[in-house]
KOLNULUM-779638 format. One record per residue (C-alpha): residue number from 1; residue in three letters; x, y, z. Coordinates in Angstrom, 1 decimal, always signed. Each point is the difference from the previous one (the first is absolute). Layout:
<rs>
R   i  aa     px     py     pz
R NUM ala      X      Y      Z
...
</rs>
This chain:
<rs>
R   i  aa     px     py     pz
R   1 unk  +98.0   +7.3  -46.8
R   2 unk   -0.8   -0.6   -3.5
R   3 unk   +2.9   -1.0   -2.1
R   4 unk   +0.4   +3.1   -1.8
R   5 unk   +0.4   +2.1   +3.4
R   6 unk   +2.6   -2.8   +1.1
R   7 unk   +1.9   +1.3   -3.0
R   8 unk   -0.5   +3.6   +0.2
R   9 unk   +0.5   +0.6   +4.1
R  10 unk   +3.8   -0.6   -0.2
R  11 unk   +0.4   +2.5   -2.8
R  12 unk   -1.7   +2.9   +1.7
R  13 unk   +3.4   +0.6   +1.8
R  14 unk   +1.5   +0.8   -3.2
R  15 unk   -2.7   +2.9   -1.0
R  16 unk   -0.5   +3.3   +1.5
R  17 unk   -2.8   -0.1   +2.2
R  18 unk   -1.5   -3.2   +0.4
R  19 unk   -3.1   +1.1   +1.5
R  20 unk   -1.2   +0.9   -3.2
R  21 unk   -0.8   -3.5   -0.9
R  22 unk   -0.5   -2.2   +3.1
R  23 unk   -3.9   +1.0   +0.4
R  24 unk   -2.0   -1.1   +3.1
R  25 unk   -0.5   +3.6   +1.1
R  26 unk   -2.7   +1.0   +2.6
R  27 unk   -3.0   -0.1   -1.6
R  28 unk   +0.8   -1.8   -3.1
R  29 unk   -2.1   -2.6   -1.1
R  30 unk   +0.8   -3.9   -0.6
R  31 unk   -2.6   -2.4   -1.0
R  32 unk   -0.2   -3.7   +0.0
R  33 unk   +0.5   -1.4   -3.5
R  34 unk   -2.8   -2.5   +0.4
R  35 unk   -2.3   +2.8   +0.4
R  36 unk   +0.7   +2.0   -3.5
R  37 unk   -1.3   -0.3   -3.1
R  38 unk   +1.6   +3.0   -1.5
R  39 unk   +3.2   +2.0   +0.6
R  40 unk   +1.0   +3.3   -0.8
R  41 unk   +3.3   +1.7   +0.1
R  42 unk   +0.0   +3.6   +0.7
R  43 unk   +3.4   +1.4   -1.7
R  44 unk   +1.0   +3.2   +0.8
R  45 unk   +2.9   +0.9   -2.4
R  46 unk   +2.1   +2.1   +2.3
R  47 unk   +2.0   -0.8   +3.0
R  48 unk   -1.7   -1.4   +3.1
R  49 unk   +0.2   +3.2   +1.8
R  50 unk   -1.9   +1.8   -2.5
R  51 unk   -2.7   -2.5   -0.4
R  52 unk   -1.0   -0.4   +3.5
R  53 unk   -0.7   +3.7   -0.1
R  54 unk   -2.5   -0.5   -2.7
R  55 unk   -3.4   +0.3   +1.4
R  56 unk   -1.6   -1.5   -3.1
R  57 unk   +2.1   -3.3   +0.6
R  58 unk   -1.2   -0.3   +3.4
R  59 unk   -3.6   +0.6   -0.8
R  60 unk   -0.2   -2.6   -2.7
R  61 unk   +2.4   -2.4   +1.9
R  62 unk   -3.1   +0.5   +2.7
R  63 unk   -2.7   -0.5   -2.0
R  64 unk   +1.1   -3.3   -1.8
R  65 unk   +1.1   -1.5   +3.3
R  66 unk   -3.5   +0.6   +1.3
R  67 unk   -1.0   -2.6   -2.6
R  68 unk   +0.0   -3.2   +1.6
R  69 unk   +1.3   -2.1   -3.0
R  70 unk   +2.2   +2.3   -1.7
R  71 unk   +3.6   +0.9   +1.5
R  72 unk   +2.0   +3.6   -0.9
R  73 unk   +3.3   -0.2   +0.4
R  74 unk   +2.7   +2.9   -0.3
R  75 unk   +3.2   +0.1   -2.3
R  76 unk   +2.1   +3.0   -0.4
R  77 unk   +3.2   +0.9   -2.6
R  78 unk   +3.0   -1.5   +1.5
R  79 unk   +3.1   +2.4   +0.1
R  80 unk   +2.5   -0.9   -2.4
R  81 unk   +2.0   -1.9   +2.4
R  82 unk   -2.9   -2.5   +1.0
R  83 unk   -1.1   -0.2   -4.0
R  84 unk   +3.9   -1.3   -0.9
R  85 unk   -0.2   -2.6   +3.0
R  86 unk   -3.2   -1.2   -1.3
R  87 unk   +1.2   -0.2   -3.1
R  88 unk   +3.5   -1.7   +0.6
R  89 unk   -1.8   -2.5   +2.4
R  90 unk   -2.6   -1.1   -2.8
R  91 unk   -2.8   +1.2   +2.4
R  92 unk   -3.4   +1.4   -1.0
R  93 unk   -1.4   +3.1   +1.3
R  94 unk   -2.2   -0.7   +3.2
R  95 unk   -3.0   +1.6   +2.0
R  96 unk   +0.5   +1.0   +3.6
R  97 unk   -2.7   -2.0   +1.7
R  98 unk   +0.5   -3.5   -1.0
R  99 unk   +3.3   +0.5   -2.2
R 100 unk   -1.6   -1.4   -3.1
R 101 unk   +1.3   +0.6   -3.5
R 102 unk   -2.2   +2.7   -1.9
R 103 unk   -0.5   -2.5   -2.8
R 104 unk   -2.2   -1.9   +2.2
R 105 unk   -2.5   +3.0   +0.7
R 106 unk   -3.1   +0.1   -1.8
R 107 unk   +0.2   +3.9   -0.4
R 108 unk   +2.7   +2.2   +0.5
R 109 unk   -1.0   +3.5   +0.4
R 110 unk   +2.1   +3.1   -0.5
R 111 unk   +0.1   +3.6   +1.6
R 112 unk   +0.6   +2.3   -2.6
R 113 unk   +0.7   +3.0   +1.8
R 114 unk   +2.9   +1.5   -1.6
R 115 unk   +1.1   -0.2   -3.7
R 116 unk   +4.0   -0.6   +0.9
R 117 unk   -1.3   -3.0   +1.7
R 118 unk   -0.6   -1.7   -3.0
R 119 unk   +3.3   -1.9   -1.0
R 120 unk   -0.3   -1.2   +3.9
R 121 unk   -3.4   -2.0   -1.4
R 122 unk   +1.9   -1.8   -3.0
R 123 unk   +2.8   -0.9   +2.6
R 124 unk   -2.7   -1.4   +2.6
R 125 unk   -1.5   -2.4   -2.7
R 126 unk   +3.4   -0.7   -1.5
R 127 unk   +1.0   -1.2   +3.7
R 128 unk   -2.9   -1.6   +0.3
R 129 unk   +0.6   -2.1   -3.2
R 130 unk   -3.4   +1.3   -1.7
R 131 unk   +0.1   +0.7   -3.3
R 132 unk   +0.0   +4.2   -0.3
R 133 unk   -2.5   +0.5   -3.3
R 134 unk   -3.3   -0.7   +0.6
R 135 unk   -0.2   -1.5   -3.5
R 136 unk   +2.4   -3.0   +1.3
R 137 unk   -2.1   -0.9   +2.8
R 138 unk   -2.7   -2.0   -1.5
R 139 unk   -1.7   -0.9   +3.5
R 140 unk   -1.9   +1.9   +2.2
R 141 unk   +2.2   -1.0   +2.6
R 142 unk   +1.6   +2.1   +1.2
R 143 unk   -2.2   +2.8   -1.2
R 144 unk   +2.7   +3.2   +0.5
R 145 unk   -2.3   +3.1   +0.7
R 146 unk   +0.7   +3.8   +0.8
R 147 unk   -1.9   +2.3   +2.2
R 148 unk   +0.8   +3.5   +1.3
R 149 unk   +0.0   +3.5   -1.6
R 150 unk   +2.4   -0.7   -3.0
R 151 unk   -2.9   -1.9   -1.5
R 152 unk   -1.7   +3.0   -1.3
R 153 unk   +2.8   -0.4   -2.8
R 154 unk   +1.0   -3.7   +0.1
R 155 unk   +1.2   -0.1   -3.7
R 156 unk   +3.6   -0.1   +0.3
R 157 unk   -0.5   -3.1   +2.4
R 158 unk   -2.6   -1.7   -2.2
R 159 unk   +2.4   -2.9   -1.6
R 160 unk   +0.7   -1.3   +3.6
R 161 unk   -3.4   -0.1   +2.1
R 162 unk   -3.0   -1.8   -0.6
R 163 unk   -2.2   +2.5   +1.5
R 164 unk   -0.3   +3.5   +1.7
R 165 unk   -2.2   +0.9   +2.8
R 166 unk   -0.9   +3.7   -0.4
R 167 unk   -1.0   +2.3   +2.5
R 168 unk   -0.9   -1.4   +3.9
R 169 unk   +0.5   -3.5   +0.7
R 170 unk   -1.7   -0.8   +3.1
R 171 unk   -3.4   -1.5   -2.0
R 172 unk   +1.5   -0.8   -3.2
R 173 unk   +2.6   -2.4   +1.6
R 174 unk   -2.7   -2.4   +1.1
R 175 unk   -2.0   -0.1   -3.1
R 176 unk   +3.2   -1.0   -1.8
R 177 unk   +0.9   -2.3   +2.4
R 178 unk   -3.4   -1.6   -0.1
R 179 unk   -0.2   -0.6   -3.8
R 180 unk   +3.5   -1.1   +0.3
R 181 unk   -1.0   -2.9   +1.9
R 182 unk   -2.5   -1.3   -2.5
R 183 unk   +2.9   -0.3   -3.1
R 184 unk   +2.9   -0.9   +2.4
R 185 unk   -1.2   -3.9   +0.2
R 186 unk   -0.3   -0.2   -3.7
R 187 unk   +2.4   -1.9   -2.2
R 188 unk   +3.1   +2.0   -0.4
R 189 unk   +0.7   -1.6   -3.5
R 190 unk   -3.1   +2.0   -1.3
R 191 unk   +1.8   +2.7   -2.0
R 192 unk   -3.4   +2.0   -0.3
R 193 unk   -0.3   -0.1   +3.9
R 194 unk   +2.3   +3.4   +0.3
R 195 unk   -1.7   +2.1   -2.7
R 196 unk   -3.6   -1.2   +1.5
R 197 unk   +0.9   +1.1   +3.3
R 198 unk   +1.4   +3.4   -0.6
R 199 unk   -3.3   +0.9   -2.2
R 200 unk   -2.0   -1.4   +3.1
R 201 unk   +2.1   +2.1   +2.1
R 202 unk   -0.3   +2.8   -2.3
R 203 unk   -3.6   +0.3   +0.7
R 204 unk   +0.7   +1.1   +4.0
R 205 unk   +0.1   +4.0   +0.3
R 206 unk   +3.8   +0.9   +0.2
R 207 unk   +1.8   -2.8   -1.5
R 208 unk   +2.1   +0.5   -3.2
R 209 unk   +1.5   -2.8   -1.6
R 210 unk   +2.4   +1.5   -2.8
R 211 unk   +0.5   -3.0   -2.2
R 212 unk   -3.9   +0.2   -1.0
R 213 unk   +0.6   +3.5   -1.5
R 214 unk   +1.9   +1.0   -3.5
R 215 unk   +2.2   +3.1   -0.2
R 216 unk   +0.7   +0.7   -3.4
R 217 unk   +2.5   +3.0   -1.0
R 218 unk   +0.2   +2.4   -3.1
R 219 unk   +3.0   +0.6   -2.1
R 220 unk   +0.7   +2.9   +1.9
R 221 unk   +0.5   -2.5   +3.1
R 222 unk   -3.1   +1.5   +1.5
R 223 unk   -2.8   -2.3   +1.4
R 224 unk   -2.3   -0.3   -2.7
R 225 unk   -3.1   -2.6   +1.4
R 226 unk   -0.4   -1.1   +3.9
R 227 unk   -2.9   -2.5   +0.4
R 228 unk   -1.1   -3.3   +1.5
R 229 unk   +0.8   -3.2   -2.1
R 230 unk   -3.5   -1.5   +0.8
R 231 unk   -3.5   +1.0   +0.3
R 232 unk   -1.3   +0.5   +3.4
R 233 unk   +3.1   +1.6   +1.5
R 234 unk   -0.3   +3.8   +1.2
R 235 unk   +1.8   +2.5   -2.2
R 236 unk   +1.2   +1.8   +3.2
R 237 unk   +0.7   -1.5   +3.1
R 238 unk   -1.6   +1.7   +2.9
R 239 unk   +2.0   +0.6   +3.3
R 240 unk   -1.6   -1.8   +3.0
R 241 unk   -1.0   +2.2   +2.8
R 242 unk   -1.1   -1.0   +3.4
R 243 unk   -2.4   +2.3   +1.2
R 244 unk   +0.1   +0.1   +4.0
R 245 unk   +3.4   -0.1   +1.8
R 246 unk   -1.9   -0.6   +3.3
R 247 unk   -1.3   -3.3   -1.3
R 248 unk   +2.8   -1.1   -1.8
R 249 unk   +2.3   -2.1   +1.5
R 250 unk   +3.5   +1.3   +1.7
R 251 unk   +2.4   -1.8   +1.9
R 252 unk   +0.4   +0.1   +3.7
R 253 unk   +2.5   -2.5   +0.3
R 254 unk   +2.5   +1.3   -2.4
R 255 unk   +3.3   -2.3   +0.0
R 256 unk   +2.7   +1.2   +1.9
R 257 unk   +3.5   -0.3   -1.7
R 258 unk   +2.9   -1.1   +2.1
R 259 unk   +2.1   +2.7   -1.7
R 260 unk   -0.6   +3.6   -0.3
R 261 unk   -1.8   +0.8   -3.2
R 262 unk   -0.6   +3.5   -2.0
R 263 unk   -3.2   +0.7   +2.1
R 264 unk   +0.6   -1.6   +3.2
R 265 unk   -3.6   +0.7   +1.8
R 266 unk   -3.8   -0.9   -0.2
R 267 unk   -1.0   +1.6   -3.1
R 268 unk   -3.7   +1.0   -0.4
R 269 unk   -1.8   +1.4   -3.2
R 270 unk   -2.2   +2.7   +1.0
R 271 unk   -1.6   +0.9   -3.4
R 272 unk   +1.0   -1.2   -3.6
R 273 unk   -0.3   +2.6   -3.1
R 274 unk   +0.7   +3.8   +0.2
R 275 unk   -2.5   +2.8   +0.0
R 276 unk   +2.0   +2.0   -2.0
R 277 unk   +0.9   +0.4   -3.5
R 278 unk   +3.9   +0.5   -0.4
R 279 unk   +0.5   -0.5   -3.8
R 280 unk   +3.2   -2.0   +0.2
R 281 unk   -1.0   -2.5   +2.5
R 282 unk   -0.7   -3.7   -1.0
R 283 unk   -1.1   -1.1   +3.2
R 284 unk   -3.5   +1.6   +0.2
R 285 unk   -0.5   -1.9   -3.2
R 286 unk   +1.4   -3.3   +1.3
R 287 unk   -1.4   +0.0   +3.6
R 288 unk   -3.4   +2.4   -0.5
R 289 unk   -2.7   +0.9   +0.5
R 290 unk   +0.0   +1.1   +3.7
R 291 unk   -0.9   -2.2   +2.5
R 292 unk   +0.3   +1.1   +3.6
R 293 unk   +0.6   -2.4   +3.1
R 294 unk   -1.8   +1.2   +2.7
R 295 unk   +1.5   +0.9   +3.2
R 296 unk   -1.7   -2.8   +2.1
R 297 unk   +1.3   -2.6   -2.4
R 298 unk   +3.7   +1.5   +0.0
R 299 unk   +0.0   -0.3   +4.1
R 300 unk   -1.3   -3.3   -0.3
R 301 unk   +2.9   -1.2   -2.3
R 302 unk   +2.7   +2.0   +1.7
R 303 unk   -1.1   -1.6   +3.6
R 304 unk   -0.2   -3.6   -1.4
R 305 unk   +3.1   +0.6   -2.1
R 306 unk   +1.9   +1.2   +3.1
R 307 unk   -0.9   -2.8   +2.2
R 308 unk   +0.8   -2.8   -2.4
R 309 unk   +3.7   +1.8   -1.1
R 310 unk   +1.0   +2.1   +2.7
R 311 unk   +1.3   +2.6   -2.2
R 312 unk   +1.4   +3.3   +1.5
R 313 unk   -1.4   +2.2   -3.4
R 314 unk   -3.0   +0.7   -1.7
R 315 unk   +0.2   +0.7   -3.6
R 316 unk   -3.2   +1.6   -1.2
R 317 unk   +0.1   -0.2   -4.3
R 318 unk   -2.0   +1.5   -2.7
R 319 unk   +0.5   +2.4   -2.9
R 320 unk   -0.7   +2.9   +1.7
R 321 unk   -0.6   -0.9   +3.6
R 322 unk   -0.6   +4.1   +1.0
R 323 unk   -3.4   -0.5   -1.5
R 324 unk   -1.4   -2.7   +2.0
R 325 unk   -2.8   +1.8   +1.5
R 326 unk   +0.3   -1.7   +3.6
R 327 unk   +3.7   +0.5   +0.0
R 328 unk   +0.0   +2.7   +3.0
R 329 unk   -2.4   -2.3   +2.0
R 330 unk   +1.9   -3.1   -1.1
R 331 unk   +3.6   +1.3   +1.3
R 332 unk   -1.8   +1.0   +3.0
R 333 unk   -1.2   -3.3   +0.7
R 334 unk   +3.3   -1.3   -1.0
R 335 unk   +2.0   +1.8   +2.4
R 336 unk   -2.3   -0.8   +3.0
R 337 unk   +0.5   -3.6   -0.7
R 338 unk   +3.6   -0.4   -0.5
R 339 unk   +1.6   +3.4   +1.5
R 340 unk   +1.0   -2.1   +3.3
R 341 unk   +0.9   -3.0   -2.3
R 342 unk   +2.8   +2.1   -1.9
R 343 unk   -1.8   -1.0   -3.2
R 344 unk   +1.3   +2.5   -2.7
R 345 unk   -2.5   +1.0   -3.1
R 346 unk   +0.7   +0.8   -3.3
R 347 unk   -1.8   +1.6   -2.7
R 348 unk   +0.9   -0.4   -4.0
R 349 unk   -0.8   +1.9   -2.7
R 350 unk   -0.9   +3.3   +1.7
R 351 unk   -1.2   +2.9   -2.4
R 352 unk   +0.9   +3.5   +0.8
R 353 unk   -3.2   +1.8   -0.9
R 354 unk   -2.4   -1.5   +2.2
R 355 unk   +2.1   -0.7   +3.4
R 356 unk   -1.3   +1.2   +2.9
R 357 unk   +2.6   +1.7   +2.4
R 358 unk   -0.9   -2.3   +2.9
R 359 unk   +0.9   -3.2   -2.0
R 360 unk   +3.9   +0.0   +1.2
R 361 unk   -1.2   +1.0   +3.3
R 362 unk   -2.0   -3.1   +0.6
R 363 unk   +2.5   -2.3   -1.7
R 364 unk   +2.1   +1.3   +2.4
R 365 unk   -1.6   -1.3   +3.1
R 366 unk   +1.4   -3.5   -1.1
R 367 unk   +3.6   -0.8   -0.7
R 368 unk   +1.5   +1.8   -3.2
R 369 unk   -0.4   -1.7   -3.4
R 370 unk   +0.7   +1.1   -3.2
R 371 unk   -1.9   +3.3   -1.8
R 372 unk   -0.3   +0.3   -3.6
R 373 unk   -1.1   +2.5   -2.4
R 374 unk   -0.2   +0.0   -4.0
R 375 unk   +0.3   +3.6   -1.2
R 376 unk   +0.6   -1.6   -3.6
R 377 unk   +1.1   +3.5   -1.3
R 378 unk   +1.2   +3.5   +1.3
R 379 unk   -1.8   +2.0   -2.1
R 380 unk   -3.7   +1.6   -0.4
R 381 unk   +0.0   -0.7   -3.7
R 382 unk   +1.0   -3.6   +0.2
R 383 unk   -2.4   -0.7   +2.7
R 384 unk   -2.9   +1.5   -2.0
R 385 unk   +1.4   -2.2   -3.1
R 386 unk   -0.1   -3.2   +2.1
R 387 unk   -3.1   +0.8   +1.9
R 388 unk   +1.5   +0.1   +3.4
R 389 unk   -2.1   +2.3   +2.1
R 390 unk   +2.7   +0.5   +2.8
R 391 unk   -0.8   +3.1   +2.4
R 392 unk   +3.6   +1.0   +0.4
R 393 unk   -0.6   +1.7   +3.2
R 394 unk   -2.0   -2.9   +1.7
R 395 unk   +3.2   -1.9   -1.2
R 396 unk   +2.5   +2.2   +2.1
R 397 unk   -2.2   +0.3   +3.0
R 398 unk   -0.2   -3.9   +0.0
R 399 unk   +3.9   -0.3   -0.3
R 400 unk   +0.5   +2.6   +2.4
R 401 unk   -2.1   -1.7   +2.6
R 402 unk   +1.8   -3.3   -0.6
R 403 unk   +3.3   +1.8   +1.0
R 404 unk   -1.7   +1.4   +2.9
R 405 unk   -1.5   -3.3   +1.2
R 406 unk   +3.9   -1.4   +0.0
R 407 unk   +0.3   -1.4   -3.8
R 408 unk   +3.7   +0.6   -0.8
R 409 unk   -0.2   -1.0   -3.6
R 410 unk   -2.8   -0.7   -2.7
R 411 unk   -0.5   -1.3   -3.3
R 412 unk   -1.0   +1.3   -3.3
R 413 unk   -0.8   -1.5   -3.5
R 414 unk   +0.4   +2.1   -3.4
R 415 unk   +0.3   -0.8   -3.7
R 416 unk   +1.9   +1.6   -2.6
R 417 unk   -1.0   -0.4   -4.0
R 418 unk   -3.6   +0.8   +0.4
R 419 unk   -1.5   +1.6   -3.2
R 420 unk   +0.7   +3.7   -0.6
R 421 unk   +2.8   -0.2   +2.9
R 422 unk   +2.7   +2.7   -0.3
R 423 unk   +2.9   +1.4   +2.1
R 424 unk   -2.3   +2.1   +2.0
R 425 unk   -1.7   -2.9   +1.1
R 426 unk   +3.3   -1.7   +0.9
R 427 unk   +0.9   +3.4   +2.1
R 428 unk   -3.7   -0.8   +1.9
R 429 unk   +1.3   -2.9   +1.3
R 430 unk   +3.3   +1.2   +1.3
R 431 unk   -2.1   +3.2   +1.5
R 432 unk   -2.5   -2.3   +1.6
R 433 unk   +2.3   -2.6   +1.8
R 434 unk   +2.1   +3.1   +1.4
R 435 unk   -3.3   +1.5   +1.3
R 436 unk   -1.3   -3.0   +1.5
R 437 unk   +3.5   -1.0   +1.7
R 438 unk   -0.1   +3.7   +1.3
R 439 unk   -3.1   -0.4   +1.9
R 440 unk   +1.8   -1.5   +3.0
R 441 unk   +2.1   +3.4   +0.6
R 442 unk   -3.3   +0.9   +1.5
R 443 unk   -0.1   -2.6   +2.7
R 444 unk   +3.5   -0.5   +1.1
R 445 unk   +2.5   +1.8   -2.2
R 446 unk   +1.0   -3.0   -2.2
R 447 unk   -0.8   -0.7   -3.6
R 448 unk   -2.4   -3.2   -0.5
R 449 unk   +1.6   -3.2   -1.6
R 450 unk   -2.0   -1.3   -3.4
R 451 unk   +0.3   -2.9   -1.7
R 452 unk   -0.8   +0.4   -3.3
R 453 unk   -0.7   -2.3   -2.9
R 454 unk   +0.0   +1.6   -3.4
R 455 unk   -1.5   -2.6   -2.8
R 456 unk   -0.3   +0.4   -3.9
R 457 unk   -3.4   +0.3   -1.5
R 458 unk   -1.5   -2.9   -1.6
R 459 unk   -3.2   +0.3   -2.3
R 460 unk   -1.5   -3.2   +1.5
R 461 unk   -3.2   -1.9   -1.3
R 462 unk   -3.5   +1.4   +0.3
R 463 unk   +1.1   +3.3   +1.3
R 464 unk   -0.6   +3.2   -1.7
R 465 unk   +3.3   +0.5   -1.3
R 466 unk   +0.3   -3.8   -1.2
R 467 unk   +0.5   +1.6   -3.7
R 468 unk   +2.7   +2.2   +0.9
R 469 unk   +3.7   -0.8   -0.3
R 470 unk   +2.7   -0.1   +2.8
R 471 unk   +3.5   +1.6   +0.1
R 472 unk   +3.0   -2.1   -1.1
R 473 unk   +2.0   -1.2   +2.7
R 474 unk   +2.5   +2.6   -0.6
R 475 unk   -2.6   +2.8   +0.1
R 476 unk   -1.1   -1.5   +3.5
R 477 unk   +3.8   -0.1   +1.1
R 478 unk   +0.4   +3.8   -0.9
R 479 unk   -2.9   +0.7   +2.0
R 480 unk   +1.1   -1.9   +2.9
R 481 unk   +3.8   +1.6   -0.4
R 482 unk   -1.9   +3.8   +0.2
R 483 unk   -1.4   -1.0   +3.6
R 484 unk   +2.7   -1.7   +1.2
R 485 unk   +2.1   +3.0   -0.4
R 486 unk   -2.5   +2.1   +1.6
R 487 unk   -1.5   -1.9   +3.0
R 488 unk   +3.3   -0.2   +2.2
R 489 unk   +0.6   -0.3   +3.5
R 490 unk   +0.3   -2.9   +2.7
R 491 unk   -3.8   +0.4   +0.7
R 492 unk   -0.9   -1.3   -3.3
R 493 unk   +0.2   -3.8   -1.0
R 494 unk   -0.8   -0.2   -3.7
R 495 unk   -0.9   -3.0   -1.7
R 496 unk   -0.1   +0.1   -3.6
R 497 unk   -1.6   -2.8   -2.0
R 498 unk   +2.1   -1.4   -2.5
R 499 unk   -0.8   +1.7   -3.7
R 500 unk   +0.7   -3.4   -1.9
R 501 unk   -2.0   -1.8   +2.3
R 502 unk   -2.7   +2.4   -0.3
R 503 unk   +0.0   +0.1   -3.8
R 504 unk   +0.0   -4.1   -0.2
R 505 unk   -3.3   +0.2   +2.4
R 506 unk   -1.4   +2.4   -2.4
R 507 unk   +0.5   -3.1   -2.5
R 508 unk   -1.7   -2.4   +2.0
R 509 unk   -2.6   +1.8   +1.1
R 510 unk   -1.1   +1.6   -3.3
R 511 unk   +1.4   -3.2   -2.2
R 512 unk   -2.1   -2.4   -2.0
R 513 unk   +0.5   -3.9   -0.5
R 514 unk   +3.6   +0.4   -2.0
R 515 unk   +1.4   +1.2   +3.1
R 516 unk   +0.3   -3.7   +1.2
R 517 unk   +2.4   -1.0   -2.2
R 518 unk   +2.3   +3.1   +1.6
R 519 unk   -0.8   -1.3   +3.6
R 520 unk   +1.1   -3.6   -1.0
R 521 unk   +2.9   +1.0   -1.7
R 522 unk   +0.9   +2.2   +3.0
R 523 unk   -0.4   -3.0   +2.4
R 524 unk   +2.0   -2.3   -1.8
R 525 unk   +2.6   +2.4   -0.2
R 526 unk   +0.0   +0.4   +4.0
R 527 unk   -2.5   +2.5   +0.9
R 528 unk   -1.7   -0.1   +3.2
R 529 unk   -0.9   +1.9   +2.7
R 530 unk   +0.3   +3.0   -2.1
R 531 unk   -1.8   +2.3   +2.7
R 532 unk   +3.2   -0.6   +2.1
R 533 unk   +2.4   +2.3   -0.9
R 534 unk   +3.0   -2.1   +0.6
R 535 unk   -1.4   -2.5   -2.5
R 536 unk   -1.5   +2.2   -2.7
R 537 unk   +1.9   +0.2   -3.4
R 538 unk   -1.0   +2.2   -2.6
R 539 unk   +2.4   -1.8   -2.4
R 540 unk   -1.8   -3.4   +0.1
R 541 unk   -3.1   +1.8   -0.5
R 542 unk   +1.2   +2.0   -3.0
R 543 unk   +1.5   -3.1   -1.6
R 544 unk   -3.3   -1.8   +0.7
R 545 unk   -1.9   +2.6   -2.0
R 546 unk   +2.5   +0.0   -2.9
R 547 unk   -0.7   -4.0   +0.1
R 548 unk   -3.4   +0.1   -0.2
R 549 unk   +0.2   +3.0   -2.4
R 550 unk   -1.9   +2.2   +1.9
R 551 unk   +0.7   +3.7   +0.5
R 552 unk   -1.1   +1.0   +3.6
R 553 unk   -0.5   +3.5   -0.9
R 554 unk   -3.0   -1.3   -2.0
R 555 unk   -1.6   -0.6   +3.2
R 556 unk   +1.2   +2.2   +2.4
R 557 unk   +0.4   +3.7   -1.5
R 558 unk   -2.1   +0.0   -3.1
R 559 unk   -3.2   +1.7   +0.7
R 560 unk   -3.2   -2.2   -1.3
R 561 unk   -2.6   +1.2   -2.4
R 562 unk   -3.7   +0.6   +0.7
R 563 unk   -1.1   -2.7   -2.0
R 564 unk   +3.0   -2.6   +0.7
R 565 unk   -1.4   -3.3   +1.7
R 566 unk   +2.0   -0.1   +3.3
R 567 unk   +1.4   -3.5   +1.1
R 568 unk   -2.5   +0.5   +3.1
R 569 unk   -3.0   +0.5   -1.8
R 570 unk   -1.1   -3.6   +1.0
R 571 unk   -0.2   +1.0   +3.7
R 572 unk   -3.0   +2.2   +1.1
R 573 unk   +0.7   +2.4   +3.0
</rs>
């Protein structure tokens, strides 16, 4: 037990869920300090329960720890009670594996999976006693980097990060670490070292160092120029892509948490990318092109992961799991291997246009697990507008079959606020959910339960809708109220995403470098865990926009001109 942990351990009785902070879980890796030449802290800016469900974190953790002289350790955003306890006792934020202060690591790598975790990033750095702005960190140690889907528009975070990894991280992280080793032991007093390193690392495909690029604004407030400061830098940083999933590393000894997490199961990625061209979907740009993991490899990963964890549920995930060409055979083989063991199987992101009627029956051969569909809209007009090629007859057949196989409830995802939406399109959502619920009556005379998630549309970067405006928070609420008044009954459980939160997400997903001032002001005023309803405070954010003299509607609701330079133009997808 090190000196830091001896101070922390007695304090854990004062906080909720101490299991978030103790580490030492099954399959976690602790290396001897004498064997380590470089230390990487993998920081997930949300709760332990959320971060431990993130497959990307587990993948990078296993890849880095496979390097003999490099150690990867984890840190998560502490819940406010723990953050307060650390500050009150003058204890710096530490890693789970060895309880080492984050400031002692060479590299701190943040997972950027959602814009509403950005204030937690600043909180983590502050708790670790690391200067927030990259301009205030003269040394390359610690190097603060970010990776994940949000890096396809990293500009709102450019004040705080030394560099971003754009695209798949499995290969590029190894190249980055190898280059860092060459610079690490040079004089820390050399003021030019950091710039020299950033120039060198920017030659690696998929690396973007924002401090090496100039972004100028015209009198109209729009971006007038966005160029590299130095010759030899790419004008556009292209996404890094792993071409073959079968040969890509994937952890078969994932860390098993002590406490229940969001996805408390074996999680196996069966595809990356998506074969469809839904015009609203940013994930296709962030994770494409389509790559398929073979049935043989998936079964191998499942078998090895089951032996090393003992989980009783297997989650198969991708952007469009129903499109895996070997899904039928995969499900049959999994049922044959795990049926007697009582292991459940869940499939995420099932499209309704190509689901075979047999699939719910195959899933029914093992323990019941979640079945989720994303119709997105309720009318043929909107389906055409967003290029969502859904065969509604097939969808209804699949839903009816699911009820017949014993499912009592299904989950559906919808959006409001898409371009061209009117009241008839909202009525289409109402009609569809009632029709799907009624399908169960053919089975047992009862209505089927539906969990319905309805979010507001955000025209995200690198999508065909990227230059569209989005609805204001008030307009989103009016659409939500319209649906709430018409989808009634105990069989419906409806989750409406916060209209204000959607608007703020729109600002950060479509924003430029100037938004960093808003983020800093909001954090200083107490903003944290903004994705959590009990902590989100719209008034704090409005005050932050006022302090920074920025109108959020300029970023969210305003359509972008055809020739306007977009903040994310430096990133190539």
